[in-house]
ZATORPA-243897 format. One line per field, with one value per residue (C-alpha): residue in one letter; z, x negated, y. Coordinates in Angstrom, 2 decimals, m for minus. Each point is the difference from the previous one (the first is absolute). Layout:
BEGIN
residuo <- A / ... .
pz <- Z / ... .
px <- X / ... .
py <- Y / ... .
***
This chain:
BEGIN
residuo <- M / T / S / T / R / A / L / I / A / S / L / A / L / A / A / N / V / C / G / C / G / A / S / R / R / T / P / D / T / Q / G / I / T / L / E / S / G / P / C / G / R / G / L / L / V / V / E / S / D / Y / Q / S / S / N / V / S / A / L / G / F / G / G / A / V / L / S / D / S / L / V / S / S / Q / T / E / S / G / G / F / G / V / G / L / S / G / D / I / V / L / P / S / A / S / Q / S / G / S / R / V / V / L / I / D / R / Y / P / A / G / V / L / R / F / L / D / L / E / N / A / R / V / T / A / E / L / S / V / A / T / G / F / R / S / N / P / Y / D / Y / L / A / I / S / P / H / Q / A / Y / V / A / R / Y / E / S / N / P / S / P / G / K / E / N / F / D / A / G / A / D / I / L / V / V / D / P / G / L / P / E / I / I / G / R / I / D / L / S / P / A / M / V / G / A / P / R / G / F / S / A / H / P / A / Q / L / V / Q / T / G / G / R / V / F / S / L / L / S / S / Y / A / D / D / Y / S / S / A / L / A / S / R / V / V / E / I / E / P / A / T / N / S / L / L / G / T / V / I / L / E / G / F / R / G / C / E / T / L / A / L / S / P / D / H / R / E / L / A / V / S / C / T / G / D / D / L / K / S / V / V / P / K / L / E / G / S / G / I / A / L / I / D / I / S / S / A / P / R / L / S / K / S / F / E / A / R / E / L / G / A / D / P / T / G / F / G / L / D / Y / V / A / D / G / S / L / L / Y / D / T / L / G / H / I / D / E / A / G / A / V / T / R / D / G / L / W / Q / L / E / T / A / R / G / H / V / T / E / L / L / R / S / V / S / Q / P / F / T / L / G / G / V / R / C / A / V / S / C / G / V / C / F / A / A / D / A / E / R / A / S / G / S / V / L / R / F / P / I / R / S / S / N / A / L / A / A / P / T / V / L / Q / A / E / A / R / L / G / L / P / P / R / Y / L / G / G / I .
pz <- 160.54 / 1.94 / m1.95 / 2.31 / 1.98 / 2.69 / 0.58 / m0.28 / 2.17 / 2.54 / 0.14 / 1.04 / 2.92 / 0.76 / 2.91 / 1.50 / m0.27 / 1.06 / 2.07 / m1.58 / 2.49 / 2.79 / 1.42 / m1.75 / 1.44 / m2.74 / 0.45 / m0.25 / m3.61 / 0.90 / m3.08 / m0.58 / m0.98 / m0.47 / m2.05 / m3.04 / 0.90 / m2.37 / m0.58 / 0.22 / 3.62 / 0.57 / m0.66 / m0.73 / 1.70 / m1.40 / 2.54 / m1.07 / 0.86 / m4.15 / 1.96 / 1.38 / 0.12 / 1.56 / m0.93 / 2.32 / m0.38 / 1.35 / 0.26 / m1.50 / 3.27 / 1.17 / 1.38 / m0.24 / m1.64 / m0.35 / 1.72 / m2.43 / m3.14 / m1.01 / 0.15 / m1.15 / 3.55 / m1.08 / m1.24 / m3.83 / 0.04 / m2.48 / m2.67 / m0.18 / 1.73 / 2.82 / m1.44 / m0.66 / 1.05 / m3.52 / 0.75 / m1.61 / m0.48 / m3.00 / m0.45 / m0.42 / 3.10 / 0.19 / 0.24 / 1.56 / 2.76 / m2.02 / m0.67 / m2.09 / 1.61 / m2.93 / 1.02 / m2.53 / m0.17 / m0.48 / 0.53 / m2.57 / 1.79 / 0.74 / 3.05 / 0.73 / 3.83 / 1.32 / 2.72 / 2.43 / 0.65 / m0.49 / m2.79 / m2.96 / m2.10 / m3.90 / m1.27 / m3.44 / m1.79 / m2.45 / m0.39 / m3.33 / 0.15 / 1.41 / 2.68 / m1.33 / 2.45 / 1.11 / 0.21 / m0.08 / 0.05 / m1.19 / m0.19 / m2.11 / 0.07 / 2.37 / m3.27 / m0.55 / 1.07 / m1.17 / 1.43 / m1.04 / 0.05 / m0.21 / m1.19 / m3.95 / m0.55 / m1.50 / m1.07 / m1.24 / m1.96 / 2.34 / 2.21 / m1.23 / 1.04 / 0.55 / m1.87 / 3.18 / 0.05 / m0.19 / 1.13 / 1.02 / m0.19 / 2.24 / 2.05 / 2.94 / 1.29 / m1.45 / 0.61 / m3.26 / m2.74 / m3.32 / m2.15 / m0.41 / m1.24 / m2.40 / 1.56 / m3.35 / m1.99 / 2.49 / m0.38 / m3.14 / m1.34 / 3.49 / m0.64 / 0.53 / 3.67 / 1.13 / 1.44 / 1.34 / 3.23 / 1.80 / 3.15 / 0.88 / m1.27 / 0.42 / m0.47 / m0.44 / m1.53 / m2.12 / m1.36 / 0.78 / m0.14 / 0.65 / 1.26 / m1.76 / 1.12 / m3.33 / 1.48 / m1.87 / 1.25 / 1.55 / 2.02 / m1.67 / m1.05 / m0.98 / m2.67 / 0.88 / 1.82 / m1.23 / 0.40 / m2.00 / m0.31 / 0.80 / m1.75 / 2.39 / m2.88 / m1.88 / 1.65 / m2.15 / 0.26 / m1.45 / 0.43 / 1.83 / 1.75 / m0.69 / 3.32 / m1.31 / 2.05 / 3.05 / 0.37 / 3.03 / 0.13 / 2.50 / 1.80 / m1.00 / 1.45 / m1.60 / 1.69 / 1.83 / m2.88 / m2.37 / m2.53 / 0.53 / 0.83 / 1.38 / m0.03 / 2.13 / m1.93 / 2.04 / m2.88 / m1.65 / 1.34 / 1.71 / 0.80 / 1.61 / 4.01 / m0.30 / m1.64 / m2.66 / m0.83 / m3.76 / m1.11 / 3.52 / 0.08 / 0.07 / m2.63 / m0.45 / m2.70 / m0.90 / m1.02 / m0.17 / m3.27 / m2.26 / 2.23 / m0.27 / 1.94 / 1.55 / 2.65 / 1.29 / 2.95 / m0.41 / 3.62 / 0.04 / m0.26 / 3.16 / 2.40 / 0.05 / m0.18 / m2.26 / 0.53 / 1.25 / m0.61 / 2.73 / m1.57 / 0.14 / m0.15 / 2.69 / m2.34 / m2.92 / m0.76 / 2.92 / m0.04 / 2.98 / m0.71 / 1.64 / m1.18 / m0.07 / 2.57 / m0.35 / 1.36 / m2.08 / m0.28 / 3.25 / 2.13 / 0.33 / 0.03 / m1.62 / 0.98 / m1.62 / m0.44 / 0.54 / m1.87 / m1.13 / m3.61 / m1.16 / m3.97 / m0.73 / 1.01 / 0.42 / 3.53 / 2.72 / 3.91 / 1.46 / 2.47 / 1.52 / m0.56 / 1.10 / 3.68 / m1.10 / m2.70 / m3.96 / m1.63 / 2.89 / m1.18 / m1.70 / m1.74 / 0.02 / m0.01 / 0.16 / 0.64 / m0.93 / 0.48 / 4.27 / m0.48 / 1.67 / m2.24 / 1.39 / m0.70 / 1.66 / 1.93 / m0.01 / 2.82 / 2.10 / 3.53 / m1.06 / m3.49 / 0.23 / m2.35 / m0.69 / 0.55 / m0.96 / m0.48 / m3.23 / 1.22 / m1.39 / m2.09 / m1.35 / 2.47 / 1.87 / 3.92 / 1.77 / 0.16 / 2.45 / 0.38 / m0.19 / 0.79 / m2.74 / 1.75 / 3.03 / 1.08 / m3.61 / 0.16 / m3.77 / m1.68 / m2.05 / m3.30 / m2.37 / 0.44 / m1.97 / m0.72 / 1.47 .
px <- 58.97 / 2.90 / m0.81 / 0.90 / m2.32 / 1.69 / 0.23 / m3.55 / m0.95 / 2.11 / m1.58 / m3.39 / 2.32 / 1.50 / m2.37 / 0.75 / 3.49 / 1.62 / m2.08 / m1.22 / m2.37 / 2.71 / 1.35 / 3.18 / 2.77 / 2.29 / 3.31 / 3.09 / 1.76 / 3.46 / 2.94 / 2.70 / 3.20 / 2.04 / 3.22 / m0.84 / 1.73 / m0.45 / m3.34 / m1.20 / m0.58 / m3.42 / m3.62 / m3.15 / m3.62 / m2.89 / m3.47 / m3.15 / m3.47 / m0.58 / m1.28 / 3.28 / 3.38 / 2.88 / 3.88 / 2.77 / 3.15 / 1.51 / 3.82 / 1.12 / 0.80 / m3.94 / 1.14 / m2.91 / 1.76 / m2.68 / m3.56 / m1.42 / 1.62 / m3.79 / m3.15 / m3.56 / 0.19 / 2.74 / m0.29 / 0.46 / 2.79 / m2.19 / m0.06 / m3.59 / m1.90 / 1.79 / 0.62 / m2.78 / m0.65 / 1.27 / 3.66 / 2.54 / 3.73 / 2.55 / 0.78 / 3.94 / 1.96 / 0.86 / 2.78 / 0.68 / m1.55 / m3.46 / m2.14 / m2.84 / m3.43 / m2.88 / m3.48 / m1.42 / m4.03 / m1.98 / 2.77 / 2.29 / 3.03 / 3.50 / 1.47 / 3.67 / 1.02 / 2.83 / 1.19 / 2.16 / m2.47 / m3.15 / m1.29 / m1.96 / 1.50 / m0.85 / m3.09 / m0.78 / m3.30 / 0.16 / m4.39 / 0.31 / m3.55 / m1.22 / 0.18 / 3.13 / 0.78 / 4.29 / 0.92 / 3.73 / 3.18 / 3.82 / 2.45 / 2.57 / 2.01 / m0.49 / m1.63 / m1.68 / m2.68 / m2.75 / m4.21 / m1.07 / m4.26 / m2.24 / m3.30 / m0.62 / m2.27 / m3.43 / 0.15 / 3.58 / 1.31 / m0.90 / 3.22 / 3.67 / 1.00 / m3.57 / m0.74 / 0.79 / 1.22 / 3.47 / 3.23 / 0.62 / 2.83 / 1.03 / 3.11 / 0.05 / 2.57 / m3.31 / m1.83 / m1.92 / m1.33 / 1.97 / m0.82 / m2.31 / 0.96 / m3.00 / m0.67 / m2.31 / 2.39 / m0.05 / m3.11 / m0.07 / m3.04 / m1.56 / m3.81 / m1.60 / m0.42 / 2.70 / 3.21 / 3.17 / m0.38 / 3.46 / 0.78 / 3.59 / 3.78 / 3.15 / 3.64 / 3.10 / 3.39 / m1.64 / m2.98 / m3.74 / m2.77 / m3.85 / m2.20 / m3.60 / m3.18 / m1.77 / m3.95 / m2.83 / m0.55 / m3.53 / 2.23 / m2.95 / 2.91 / 3.68 / 2.66 / 3.34 / 2.32 / 3.01 / 3.64 / 1.29 / 3.52 / 0.74 / 3.60 / m0.22 / 2.22 / m2.81 / m2.91 / m1.06 / m1.07 / 2.37 / m1.82 / m3.10 / m0.14 / m3.28 / m0.90 / m2.35 / m2.28 / 0.34 / m1.81 / m0.84 / 3.85 / 0.52 / 3.99 / 2.89 / 3.52 / 3.22 / 2.71 / 2.86 / 2.60 / m2.31 / m0.32 / m4.04 / m3.18 / m2.98 / m3.66 / m2.96 / m3.23 / m3.23 / m2.29 / m2.42 / m3.10 / m0.93 / m3.10 / m0.74 / m0.15 / 2.33 / 2.56 / 0.96 / 3.42 / m0.34 / 2.63 / 1.54 / 4.17 / 3.17 / 2.72 / 3.12 / 1.80 / 3.65 / 1.44 / 3.56 / m0.03 / m3.53 / m2.96 / m1.26 / m2.51 / 2.27 / m2.40 / m3.42 / m1.99 / m3.88 / m2.38 / m1.04 / 3.13 / 1.21 / m3.42 / m3.27 / m0.08 / 0.52 / 3.41 / m0.33 / 2.37 / 2.61 / 3.47 / 3.60 / 3.32 / 1.05 / 3.17 / 0.65 / m2.57 / m2.13 / m3.31 / m1.60 / m3.88 / m3.38 / m3.77 / m2.96 / m2.89 / m3.26 / m3.69 / m2.81 / m3.34 / m0.86 / 2.21 / 2.85 / 4.10 / 2.62 / 3.03 / 3.05 / 3.51 / 3.26 / 2.15 / 3.50 / 0.77 / 3.49 / m1.07 / 2.65 / m1.78 / m3.49 / 0.13 / m2.49 / 0.57 / m3.28 / 1.42 / m3.03 / m4.11 / m1.46 / m1.73 / m3.29 / m1.02 / 1.23 / 1.09 / 2.48 / 3.16 / 1.79 / 3.09 / 3.46 / 3.80 / 2.87 / 3.47 / 2.23 / 3.65 / m1.49 / m1.31 / m3.45 / m4.15 / m2.61 / m4.12 / m2.69 / m2.72 / m3.04 / m1.72 / 3.23 / 0.40 / m2.20 / 1.86 / 3.80 / 2.91 / 1.43 / 3.70 / 1.16 / 3.72 / 1.53 / 1.93 / 3.40 / m2.33 / m1.95 / m3.18 / m1.62 / m0.22 / m3.04 / m0.58 / 0.04 / m3.00 / 0.85 / m2.20 / 1.39 / m3.27 / m2.16 / m1.41 / m2.35 / m1.33 / 0.67 / 0.25 / 3.70 / m0.85 / 2.89 / 3.74 / 2.95 / 3.95 / 1.79 .
py <- 80.40 / 2.83 / 2.90 / 2.41 / 2.47 / m0.38 / m3.28 / m0.44 / 2.70 / m1.20 / m3.41 / 2.35 / 1.36 / m3.38 / m0.42 / 3.39 / 0.59 / m3.78 / m1.49 / m2.74 / m0.80 / m0.42 / m4.09 / m0.90 / m1.53 / m2.00 / 0.53 / m2.16 / 0.62 / 0.91 / m0.47 / 2.65 / m0.64 / 3.48 / 0.59 / 2.91 / 3.37 / 3.40 / 0.15 / m3.57 / m2.07 / 1.55 / 0.60 / m2.65 / 1.46 / m0.85 / 0.14 / 0.02 / 0.44 / m1.69 / m3.30 / m0.94 / 0.72 / 0.06 / 0.51 / 1.25 / 1.23 / 3.15 / 1.02 / 3.17 / 1.45 / m0.74 / m3.02 / m2.72 / m3.52 / m1.87 / 0.04 / m1.51 / m2.41 / m1.66 / 1.75 / m1.49 / m1.88 / m2.31 / m3.51 / m0.08 / m2.44 / m2.03 / 2.51 / 0.91 / 3.10 / 2.08 / 3.25 / 2.61 / 3.32 / 1.64 / m0.73 / 1.99 / 0.17 / 0.91 / 3.28 / m0.52 / m1.43 / m3.77 / m1.62 / m3.75 / m2.08 / m0.45 / 3.08 / m0.19 / 1.64 / 0.45 / m1.28 / 2.59 / m0.78 / m2.16 / m2.44 / 1.34 / m2.67 / 1.25 / m1.16 / m1.06 / 0.85 / m1.45 / 2.97 / m1.84 / m3.70 / 2.79 / m2.69 / 0.35 / m2.45 / 0.16 / 1.44 / 1.27 / 0.19 / 2.91 / 0.49 / m2.17 / 0.10 / 3.02 / 2.35 / 1.59 / 2.29 / m0.24 / 3.38 / m0.24 / m2.55 / 1.05 / m2.73 / 0.13 / m2.79 / m3.31 / m1.66 / 3.20 / 2.29 / 2.28 / 0.40 / 2.85 / m1.62 / 3.45 / m2.06 / m0.97 / m3.39 / 0.58 / m3.08 / m0.85 / m3.00 / m3.28 / m0.03 / 0.74 / 3.41 / 0.64 / 3.59 / 2.17 / 3.67 / m1.30 / m0.98 / m3.33 / m0.93 / m3.21 / m2.15 / 0.34 / m2.72 / m2.22 / 1.56 / 0.30 / 2.13 / 0.28 / 2.77 / 3.39 / 3.42 / 1.02 / 3.81 / 0.71 / 1.69 / 2.85 / 0.99 / 0.01 / 2.31 / m0.23 / m0.75 / m3.76 / m0.52 / 1.39 / m2.11 / 1.11 / m1.35 / 0.06 / 1.15 / m0.24 / m0.65 / 1.44 / m1.17 / 1.78 / m0.81 / m3.05 / 2.24 / m0.76 / 2.50 / m0.61 / 2.58 / m0.21 / 1.20 / m0.70 / m0.01 / m1.24 / m3.49 / 1.58 / 2.09 / 2.49 / 2.48 / m0.06 / 1.26 / 1.49 / m2.40 / m1.03 / m1.05 / m3.04 / m0.99 / m3.81 / m2.12 / m3.23 / m1.62 / 0.04 / 0.39 / 2.98 / 3.62 / 1.93 / 3.56 / 1.93 / 3.32 / 0.80 / 2.81 / 2.55 / 1.61 / m2.89 / m2.84 / m2.90 / 0.07 / m2.73 / 0.68 / m0.56 / 1.81 / m0.42 / 3.06 / m0.55 / 0.67 / m2.20 / 2.80 / 1.00 / m1.95 / 1.40 / m1.10 / 1.04 / 0.21 / 0.21 / 0.99 / m2.35 / 1.41 / m3.42 / 0.71 / 3.45 / m0.10 / 3.10 / m0.52 / 2.46 / 0.85 / m0.11 / m2.22 / 0.07 / 0.58 / m1.22 / m0.37 / 0.01 / m2.11 / 0.25 / m3.18 / 0.86 / m0.66 / m0.61 / 0.11 / 3.35 / 1.93 / 2.82 / 1.74 / m0.44 / 1.53 / m0.17 / 0.16 / 2.74 / 1.86 / m1.83 / 0.10 / m0.64 / m3.80 / m3.14 / m1.12 / m3.93 / m3.22 / 1.04 / 1.21 / m0.36 / 1.97 / 2.14 / 0.67 / 0.93 / 2.94 / m0.64 / m2.41 / m0.94 / m1.07 / 0.16 / 0.98 / m1.07 / 1.21 / m0.70 / 0.30 / 1.72 / m0.88 / 2.20 / m2.18 / 3.24 / m1.90 / 1.38 / m1.75 / m1.59 / 1.80 / m0.56 / 2.42 / 0.81 / 1.24 / 1.83 / m1.22 / 3.46 / 2.48 / m2.04 / 1.15 / m2.46 / m0.11 / m2.00 / m2.24 / m1.12 / m1.35 / m3.02 / 0.22 / m0.03 / m1.88 / m0.32 / m3.39 / m0.65 / 1.40 / m2.77 / m1.18 / 2.34 / m1.14 / 1.87 / m1.82 / 2.82 / m1.27 / m0.55 / 3.24 / m0.94 / m0.08 / m1.71 / 0.19 / m2.07 / 1.15 / m2.53 / 2.81 / 1.65 / m1.85 / m2.73 / m0.84 / 0.94 / 0.74 / 3.57 / 0.48 / 2.72 / 0.69 / 2.19 / 3.23 / 0.92 / 2.66 / m3.01 / 1.30 / m2.61 / 0.49 / m0.91 / m3.50 / m2.23 / m2.79 / m3.82 / m3.18 / m2.72 / m2.86 / 1.18 / m3.60 / m0.07 / 3.44 / 0.25 / 3.34 / 0.45 / 0.02 / m0.53 / 0.83 / m2.36 / m0.04 / m3.43 .
***
C-alpha cells in the first residue's frame, strides 16, 4: 500500500476537497505535437480524486496543450482496465512521442501513452504476482529502463522477478521485464522485517541514483533512509550513502549543475494524527565525485511542520519545497505550506499556504532554463496549477493560477516533464 501519511489523510478529505459528487462530462482526448525547447516541451498534469484520474498537458508559458490525453473514462483500447485513481508520472522528464504513466496501487502497471494520438499503445504489468506499488520509472536507453518497486513480496519465489522492494530492469521497446536489481545489499545490518522501499530515480552523466525510504514492511517504523548509486552497464550497486537522522525520505531532486542531489524526508511517524518533526528535513548529497552527505536541514530548523513530497531546484543553491499540514484530534487545521530555501545560509521564505485544507499542495517542478516553477494545488480555484516566474535574483514571483482541465473537475496532484 502507498505508505505516506499524506495520501492516507487525503483519501479521507477527497470528498470534501474535490467535489466528487458533482456531475462530470468526459472530455474528448486530444493529442499534442511539439518541438522541444531549451527546457523541454511542457508539463504533464495528473488530476485525481484517488478514484479516477485524468492526464492533461500544459506549455511552460501556461497554455493548455491538451485538457485530456487520457482519463479513467477513456476506453482502455484492449489493454485491460482503464486508468485507476492512483496514477503518477516519472520524476525524470520524458522525451519522444511515447511517454510512461505509472498506475501505482493496486494495479502495478506501466502504461505507454502516445502523445500525438492520445492513446495507450502498450501496457506492462510489473506486479509479478503481488501488489508491487511501482513508484518511479527511469529510461536509460531505448531498450533499458528502471522501475522502482516500493513494496516487498511477503511470499516470493512463485514467479520470476517477484521479490519486490527492488528495481526492475525492463525493455520499453517490447515492453518486457528483463532483469532485477537486488537492493538488499544497501540494507546490510538492518533488522529483520525492514526493506529498501525505493522511491525515486535520477540519472546524470551516465550515473544513476535511487532514493531508498527504508521502512519496516509493516510501516510501523523506519530506519535512516539511503541513496544508492547504480551502474547501468551492469545493473549493479556501486555504493550507499546513509542519511543519518533522516527517515521517510521519498523525494529526490538533481541540481541544475548536476553536482548535487537534494532529498526531502517526511519522518517516520506514520500513525500519529499530528505529524512530528523527528526524522524530517532536507539533506544535500554532493555527487561531484564519490557521493557524500554534504549538508542537512532538520525540519525544526526550517519551521514548524514536516517537509513534504514536493521538491525541486529553483537554481543551484535554491530549493522549492512543500510542508505537510494536518488535522488534529480536535479538528484544528494546519495548512500545507510552499517554501523556498537558500541552502548556503539556510534562509527560508514562505511563498504561500493551502487555502483551507491540508494535503492539497501536490507536486512541484521547475524548468530552470525557462525561468519558471510550477506547483499542483488541489484546492485553490477549484484545483489549479500555480506558475511561479523565477526572478533574476532567483526569488520566485507571485504565481498565476492555471487550469489544465476544467470539465471533469478532478484536482491536480502530480506534475511531470516532457
